C-alpha positions in Angstrom: 101.2 107.2 164.0 100.2 108.5 160.5 97.2 107.3 158.6 97.0 107.6 154.8 93.6 107.8 153.2 92.3 108.1 149.6 89.0 109.4 148.9 87.2 108.0 145.5 84.4 108.8 143.8 82.1 106.8 141.8 81.0 109.0 138.6 79.2 106.3 136.9 82.0 105.9 134.4 83.6 103.0 136.5 80.5 101.1 136.5 80.7 100.9 132.6 81.7 97.8 130.6 82.3 99.8 127.5 83.5 103.2 126.2 80.4 105.4 125.1 80.3 107.6 122.2 78.1 110.7 121.4 75.4 109.4 119.4 72.7 111.3 117.2 70.0 108.7 116.0 66.3 108.7 116.3 65.1 105.3 117.7 61.8 103.7 119.0 61.5 101.9 122.2 58.6 99.7 122.9 58.1 98.1 126.4 56.9 94.2 126.3 53.4 94.0 125.2 53.3 98.0 125.6 52.9 101.0 123.4 56.2 102.3 120.8 57.5 105.7 122.1 60.2 107.9 120.0 63.3 108.3 121.8 66.8 110.2 120.7 70.2 108.6 121.4 72.6 110.7 123.1 75.3 108.1 123.2 76.1 104.6 122.4 78.5 102.0 123.2 78.4 97.9 122.6 76.9 97.6 125.9 74.2 100.0 126.2 73.0 103.4 125.3 71.6 107.0 126.7 68.9 108.6 125.5 66.2 111.4 125.9 62.4 111.1 125.4 59.5 113.1 126.5 57.7 110.0 127.6 58.9 108.5 131.1 60.4 105.0 131.7 60.3 102.7 134.6 63.7 101.8 136.0 63.9 98.1 135.6 61.6 97.6 132.8 62.6 95.5 129.8 61.9 97.0 126.2 62.7 96.4 122.6 64.8 99.5 121.0 64.4 99.9 117.4 67.4 101.7 115.7 67.3 102.7 112.0 68.3 99.5 109.8 68.6 97.0 112.9 66.4 94.5 114.0 64.9 95.3 117.5 67.2 94.8 120.2 66.4 93.6 123.8 67.2 96.1 126.7 66.5 97.3 130.1 66.0 100.7 131.5 69.0 100.9 134.1 68.2 104.8 135.1 65.7 107.4 134.2 65.4 111.1 135.3 64.3 114.5 134.2 63.5 113.3 130.4 67.0 111.3 130.2 67.7 107.7 130.7 70.1 104.7 130.1 69.8 101.4 128.6 71.8 98.1 129.1 71.5 95.8 126.2 70.8 92.3 126.8 73.4 91.3 124.3 76.1 93.7 123.3 76.0 95.2 119.6 79.2 94.5 117.4 81.7 97.4 117.5 80.7 98.0 113.8 77.1 98.4 114.3 77.9 101.0 117.2 80.0 103.0 114.2 76.7 103.6 112.1 74.9 105.4 115.1 78.2 107.6 116.4 77.6 111.4 115.9 80.0 112.7 113.4 
């Protein structure tokens, strides 16, 4: 009998719902009923973004993301560690909005 197996690795990319693009924008994040913290976007997509910050964030917390020229956008912290994190937007951004913040 011969058994054929295939090993797959989940590198996080398979969980994403939209393609991420490198970003270079400063923004602020404000937890509901909390203080405003400066963050730096590292990547962005229609459904979320990566960021770096010197302030710690708690996974699962809801916050308002304020990008330059855009109304505050509701998001949830999906991961955070070593000064970097990821946000999932409550509603997707339009692709044209995402293009504004793509590094280039």
